[in-house]
Each structure stands twice: as C-alpha cells, then as structure tokens.
C-alpha atoms as a printed R data frame, in Angstrom:
    type eleno elety resid chain resno        x       y       z
1   ATOM     1    CA   MET     A     1  -57.552 132.034  70.669
2   ATOM     2    CA   THR     A     2  -59.903 131.064  67.845
3   ATOM     3    CA   PRO     A     3  -63.494 132.224  68.015
4   ATOM     4    CA   ASP     A     4  -66.037 129.549  68.773
5   ATOM     5    CA   VAL     A     5  -68.032 128.453  65.788
6   ATOM     6    CA   ILE     A     6  -71.612 127.431  66.360
7   ATOM     7    CA   THR     A     7  -72.059 124.397  64.172
8   ATOM     8    CA   PRO     A     8  -75.183 123.674  62.149
9   ATOM     9    CA   ASP     A     9  -75.661 120.523  64.249
10  ATOM    10    CA   LEU     A    10  -75.736 122.582  67.462
11  ATOM    11    CA   LYS     A    11  -78.179 125.024  65.863
12  ATOM    12    CA   ALA     A    12  -80.431 122.151  64.799
13  ATOM    13    CA   VAL     A    13  -80.390 120.563  68.244
14  ATOM    14    CA   LEU     A    14  -81.132 123.859  69.990
15  ATOM    15    CA   ARG     A    15  -84.021 124.511  67.625
16  ATOM    16    CA   ARG     A    16  -85.345 120.970  68.116
17  ATOM    17    CA   LEU     A    17  -85.334 121.605  71.872
18  ATOM    18    CA   LYS     A    18  -87.085 124.937  71.241
19  ATOM    19    CA   LEU     A    19  -83.973 126.792  72.411
20  ATOM    20    CA   GLY     A    20  -83.281 128.523  69.103
21  ATOM    21    CA   ARG     A    21  -83.415 131.985  70.681
22  ATOM    22    CA   LEU     A    22  -80.445 130.935  72.819
23  ATOM    23    CA   LEU     A    23  -78.376 131.319  69.658
24  ATOM    24    CA   ASP     A    24  -78.759 135.113  69.943
25  ATOM    25    CA   THR     A    25  -76.607 135.315  73.089
26  ATOM    26    CA   LEU     A    26  -74.566 132.116  72.809
27  ATOM    27    CA   PRO     A    27  -71.482 133.603  71.067
28  ATOM    28    CA   GLU     A    28  -70.995 136.292  73.705
29  ATOM    29    CA   ARG     A    29  -71.633 133.792  76.506
30  ATOM    30    CA   LEU     A    30  -68.991 131.467  75.032
31  ATOM    31    CA   VAL     A    31  -66.461 134.318  74.992
32  ATOM    32    CA   LEU     A    32  -67.330 135.201  78.586
33  ATOM    33    CA   ALA     A    33  -66.994 131.563  79.654
34  ATOM    34    CA   ARG     A    34  -63.550 131.305  78.089
35  ATOM    35    CA   GLN     A    35  -62.368 134.602  79.581
36  ATOM    36    CA   GLN     A    36  -63.566 133.704  83.075
37  ATOM    37    CA   GLN     A    37  -62.648 130.016  82.702
38  ATOM    38    CA   LEU     A    38  -66.127 128.990  83.800
39  ATOM    39    CA   PRO     A    39  -66.739 125.328  84.569
40  ATOM    40    CA   HIS     A    40  -69.124 123.649  82.131
41  ATOM    41    CA   GLN     A    41  -72.026 123.535  84.591
42  ATOM    42    CA   ASP     A    42  -71.657 127.271  85.320
43  ATOM    43    CA   PHE     A    43  -71.647 128.063  81.598
44  ATOM    44    CA   LEU     A    44  -74.741 125.909  81.104
45  ATOM    45    CA   LEU     A    45  -76.445 127.607  84.042
46  ATOM    46    CA   LEU     A    46  -75.580 131.041  82.620
47  ATOM    47    CA   ALA     A    47  -76.862 130.218  79.130
48  ATOM    48    CA   LEU     A    48  -80.072 128.609  80.366
49  ATOM    49    CA   SER     A    49  -80.680 131.420  82.874
50  ATOM    50    CA   ASP     A    50  -80.564 133.863  79.954
51  ATOM    51    CA   GLU     A    51  -83.216 131.809  78.188
52  ATOM    52    CA   VAL     A    52  -85.416 131.619  81.297
53  ATOM    53    CA   ALA     A    53  -85.192 135.402  81.727
54  ATOM    54    CA   ARG     A    54  -86.044 135.950  78.047
55  ATOM    55    CA   ARG     A    55  -89.059 133.618  78.243
56  ATOM    56    CA   ASN     A    56  -90.289 135.194  81.480
57  ATOM    57    CA   SER     A    57  -90.061 138.642  79.907
58  ATOM    58    CA   ALA     A    58  -91.948 137.463  76.822
59  ATOM    59    CA   ALA     A    59  -94.631 135.846  79.000
60  ATOM    60    CA   VAL     A    60  -95.131 139.052  80.998
61  ATOM    61    CA   THR     A    61  -95.435 141.070  77.794
62  ATOM    62    CA   LEU     A    62  -97.925 138.590  76.330
63  ATOM    63    CA   ARG     A    63 -100.096 138.540  79.483
64  ATOM    64    CA   ALA     A    64 -100.078 142.341  79.675
65  ATOM    65    CA   THR     A    65 -100.927 142.671  75.986
66  ATOM    66    CA   GLN     A    66 -103.812 140.226  76.337
67  ATOM    67    CA   ALA     A    67 -105.067 142.197  79.349
68  ATOM    68    CA   GLN     A    68 -104.752 145.420  77.297
69  ATOM    69    CA   LEU     A    69 -102.587 147.058  79.973
70  ATOM    70    CA   ASP     A    70 -100.964 150.403  79.220
71  ATOM    71    CA   PRO     A    71  -97.163 149.974  79.339
72  ATOM    72    CA   THR     A    72  -96.761 153.466  80.789
73  ATOM    73    CA   MET     A    73  -98.893 152.665  83.841
74  ATOM    74    CA   THR     A    74  -96.607 150.610  86.071
75  ATOM    75    CA   LEU     A    75  -95.651 151.091  89.708
76  ATOM    76    CA   GLU     A    76  -92.209 152.260  88.613
77  ATOM    77    CA   GLN     A    77  -93.783 154.983  86.432
78  ATOM    78    CA   GLY     A    78  -95.843 156.380  89.317
79  ATOM    79    CA   ASP     A    79  -95.197 159.906  90.535
80  ATOM    80    CA   PRO     A    80  -94.598 159.834  94.300
81  ATOM    81    CA   SER     A    81  -94.942 163.628  94.455
82  ATOM    82    CA   ALA     A    82  -98.513 163.560  93.079
83  ATOM    83    CA   LYS     A    83 -101.064 165.314  95.300
84  ATOM    84    CA   VAL     A    84 -103.207 162.194  95.652
85  ATOM    85    CA   THR     A    85 -104.095 160.710  99.014
86  ATOM    86    CA   TYR     A    86 -105.128 157.135  99.615
87  ATOM    87    CA   ASP     A    87 -104.924 154.499 102.312
88  ATOM    88    CA   ARG     A    88 -101.299 153.285 102.079
89  ATOM    89    CA   ALA     A    89 -101.959 150.208 104.232
90  ATOM    90    CA   LEU     A    90 -104.829 149.161 101.962
91  ATOM    91    CA   TRP     A    91 -102.703 149.782  98.862
92  ATOM    92    CA   ASN     A    92  -99.862 147.695 100.313
93  ATOM    93    CA   GLU     A    93 -102.355 144.896 100.925
94  ATOM    94    CA   ARG     A    94 -103.534 145.119  97.295
95  ATOM    95    CA   VAL     A    95  -99.942 145.126  96.021
96  ATOM    96    CA   SER     A    96  -99.353 141.847  97.887
97  ATOM    97    CA   LEU     A    97 -101.909 140.337  95.433
98  ATOM    98    CA   ARG     A    98 -103.416 138.149  98.159
99  ATOM    99    CA   PHE     A    99 -106.843 139.083  96.825
100 ATOM   100    CA   ILE     A   100 -106.102 137.010  93.732
101 ATOM   101    CA   ALA     A   101 -105.362 133.874  95.738
102 ATOM   102    CA   ALA     A   102 -108.518 134.521  97.762
103 ATOM   103    CA   HIS     A   103 -110.537 134.925  94.522
104 ATOM   104    CA   ALA     A   104 -111.764 138.307  95.793
105 ATOM   105    CA   HIS     A   105 -112.723 141.267  93.653
106 ATOM   106    CA   VAL     A   106 -111.150 144.700  94.039
107 ATOM   107    CA   ALA     A   107 -112.935 147.960  93.343
108 ATOM   108    CA   ILE     A   108 -110.940 151.171  93.126
109 ATOM   109    CA   VAL     A   109 -113.300 154.094  93.676
110 ATOM   110    CA   GLY     A   110 -112.809 157.829  93.919
111 ATOM   111    CA   PRO     A   111 -113.468 161.111  92.166
112 ATOM   112    CA   VAL     A   112 -112.492 161.818  88.588
113 ATOM   113    CA   GLY     A   113 -108.814 162.383  87.880
114 ATOM   114    CA   VAL     A   114 -107.198 160.873  90.972
115 ATOM   115    CA   GLY     A   115 -105.477 157.920  89.288
116 ATOM   116    CA   LYS     A   116 -107.883 154.996  89.618
117 ATOM   117    CA   THR     A   117 -107.029 153.738  86.138
118 ATOM   118    CA   PHE     A   118 -103.324 154.077  86.841
119 ATOM   119    CA   LEU     A   119 -103.638 152.019  90.043
120 ATOM   120    CA   ALA     A   120 -105.680 149.345  88.259
121 ATOM   121    CA   HIS     A   121 -103.133 149.060  85.444
122 ATOM   122    CA   ALA     A   122 -100.254 149.027  87.950
123 ATOM   123    CA   LEU     A   123 -101.893 146.120  89.799
124 ATOM   124    CA   GLY     A   124 -102.406 144.361  86.471
125 ATOM   125    CA   TRP     A   125  -98.740 144.736  85.538
126 ATOM   126    CA   LEU     A   126  -97.714 143.468  88.960
127 ATOM   127    CA   ALA     A   127  -99.951 140.425  88.572
128 ATOM   128    CA   CYS     A   128  -98.521 139.769  85.100
129 ATOM   129    CA   ARG     A   129  -94.961 139.941  86.434
130 ATOM   130    CA   THR     A   130  -95.659 137.549  89.279
131 ATOM   131    CA   ALA     A   131  -97.455 135.181  86.894
132 ATOM   132    CA   THR     A   132 -100.430 134.901  89.181
133 ATOM   133    CA   PRO     A   133 -103.175 133.142  87.241
134 ATOM   134    CA   SER     A   134 -106.644 134.437  87.991
135 ATOM   135    CA   SER     A   135 -108.111 130.978  87.542
136 ATOM   136    CA   PRO     A   136 -106.959 127.641  86.207
137 ATOM   137    CA   PRO     A   137 -107.523 127.092  82.506
138 ATOM   138    CA   PRO     A   138 -110.782 125.329  81.718
139 ATOM   139    CA   PRO     A   139 -110.450 121.620  81.021
140 ATOM   140    CA   THR     A   140 -110.521 120.661  77.391
141 ATOM   141    CA   ARG     A   141 -113.085 118.299  76.020
142 ATOM   142    CA   CYS     A   142 -110.462 115.571  75.663
143 ATOM   143    CA   SER     A   143 -109.197 115.904  79.226
144 ATOM   144    CA   ARG     A   144 -112.744 115.812  80.632
145 ATOM   145    CA   ALA     A   145 -113.576 112.696  78.660
146 ATOM   146    CA   SER     A   146 -110.394 110.875  79.606
147 ATOM   147    CA   SER     A   147 -110.612 111.823  83.279
148 ATOM   148    CA   THR     A   148 -114.218 110.644  83.691
149 ATOM   149    CA   ALA     A   149 -114.152 107.651  81.370
150 ATOM   150    CA   PRO     A   150 -113.766 104.165  82.808
151 ATOM   151    CA   ARG     A   151 -110.557 102.446  81.778
152 ATOM   152    CA   SER     A   152 -112.468 100.067  79.499
153 ATOM   153    CA   HIS     A   153 -113.389 103.022  77.279
154 ATOM   154    CA   LEU     A   154 -109.759 103.973  76.738
155 ATOM   155    CA   ARG     A   155 -108.759 100.809  74.881
156 ATOM   156    CA   ALA     A   156 -107.736 101.082  71.267
157 ATOM   157    CA   GLY     A   157 -110.753 101.058  68.997
158 ATOM   158    CA   ALA     A   158 -113.187 101.821  71.829
159 ATOM   159    CA   PRO     A   159 -115.162 105.087  71.959
160 ATOM   160    CA   GLN     A   160 -113.223 107.928  73.612
161 ATOM   161    CA   THR     A   161 -116.198 109.542  75.366
162 ATOM   162    CA   PRO     A   162 -118.034 108.037  78.330
163 ATOM   163    CA   ARG     A   163 -121.406 106.455  77.681
164 ATOM   164    CA   ARG     A   164 -124.405 108.366  78.882
165 ATOM   165    CA   ARG     A   165 -126.439 106.718  81.561
166 ATOM   166    CA   ARG     A   166 -130.160 106.582  81.158
167 ATOM   167    CA   ALA     A   167 -132.196 108.487  83.657
168 ATOM   168    CA   PRO     A   168 -134.306 106.204  85.901
169 ATOM   169    CA   HIS     A   169 -138.017 106.119  85.030
C-alpha cells in the first residue's frame, strides 16, 4: 500500500479554512482510516474531532494564561490527604460553578496557609475548562451604532452613526 501524499492543493484549502493545524495529525489519521477501513464520514469525524479537541485545549490555556492562573493549582493536583478542613457541601456547590451563572461573587476566607489561593486557582481552572464566560463581551462601537440606527441611516453613503436628538427646551 502506498503512503498517502498530502497535496499542496489540500494544504492550501485546509489553511484557507483555518484548518492548517489539522495537517499535523492528518497523515497518521489517514493510515488509521485505511487500516480500520473507516467510512469517509467516520474519518472526517475523527479528523475534525482532533481539531476541536486541539482548539478547546488552546482556548483553555489562553483563558487561564489571561487570568494568570498557576498551572500547578488544579483540582487534579490537590492533595486529598492534606490536614485541611472545609465545608464539603459548600465546596461542591462552588465546583458546580452555578455562582457564575447567578453573577454572584465568591469569597474564600480562612487563616493563613490553609489553601485559599489553591482553591481559588482550582475554581478558575475549572471555569476555564468549562468555558463559562463571566460576562458577555461589551458591544463594539460599530455594533451599537448599527443596532440603534434607523434603517435609513444604513444606506450607502449615509452616516453610519445615529443622529443625536436635541433635548427639549
């Protein structure tokens, strides 16, 4: 069996679709598809699932980096044998991240050296992994103008911002 050659045309199309990173795993996925005689749709699902997983991982890393979270402070890194006591039911409620949807604040209080920073970072990592936005992004100036402008203002050649109304005297 001849090895599959990834043509320059395929590379160009994948890059145009912003799927260029798919080229990293495509050769091994093609071999796997041939060995397992995967139907085309299963091969496509496999290749695109790889890309989705890669993008999700990159997004989590970016969100955590922007939040300045310590990569060593995740729930998986926690020491269950640590001699720290806390309300497990309350912690389980916090780990559900319902406070984010409710737009509520969380304060972790306690004496020095009990792991408050670790718990805060662990919650941050969990929120990054679940892609829970804390708030919607603010509207841009263009989107505000186009959403509030009457249709007559959106014609070609017309001003793109709504006219200001004069205050009554």
